[in-house]
C-alpha positions in Angstrom: 64.4 117.2 136.6 61.3 117.3 139.0 58.0 117.9 137.9 55.3 119.9 139.7 51.9 120.9 139.5 50.7 121.1 136.0 53.6 119.8 134.0 53.5 116.5 136.4 49.3 116.2 135.2 50.3 117.3 131.7 53.0 114.0 131.3 50.4 111.9 133.3 47.7 112.6 130.6 50.0 112.2 127.6 51.2 108.9 128.7 48.3 107.7 129.4 47.0 108.6 125.9 50.2 106.7 125.1 49.3 104.1 126.8 46.1 103.4 125.3 46.9 103.8 121.7 49.4 101.2 122.4 46.6 98.9 123.8 44.4 99.3 120.7 47.1 99.0 118.3 48.0 95.7 120.4 44.4 94.6 120.2 43.8 95.3 116.3 47.4 93.5 115.6 46.3 90.5 117.8 42.9 90.3 115.6 44.5 90.7 112.4 46.9 87.5 113.6 43.6 85.4 114.4 42.3 85.9 111.2 45.5 85.1 109.7 46.3 81.8 111.3 42.4 80.9 111.0 43.1 81.5 107.1 45.9 79.5 107.0 44.5 76.8 109.0 41.6 76.7 106.0 44.2 76.0 102.7 46.1 73.1 102.2 49.4 75.0 101.8 52.7 73.3 102.5 53.8 74.6 106.1 57.1 76.7 106.0 60.1 75.5 107.2 63.6 76.3 108.3 66.6 76.0 105.4 69.7 73.8 106.8 72.9 75.9 106.6 74.5 73.3 104.5 71.9 73.5 101.7 72.2 77.4 101.5 75.7 76.6 101.2 75.5 74.3 98.3 73.1 76.8 96.8 75.5 79.9 96.9 78.4 77.7 95.3 76.4 76.9 92.4 75.3 80.7 91.8 79.0 81.6 92.0 
């Protein structure tokens, strides 16, 4: 498929607009992440950690 003239320009303009929207969304998400990290730094909440597989298996055995 080979685009020529106006079709090519329309495609380029569409892709440029999509890229601009994507960059804007990325910027908003980056700001939200920075806010979230700063909010967590101000609290004394315990940190999250992964549960070892063995603990999960013991928990499943108790439920059964």
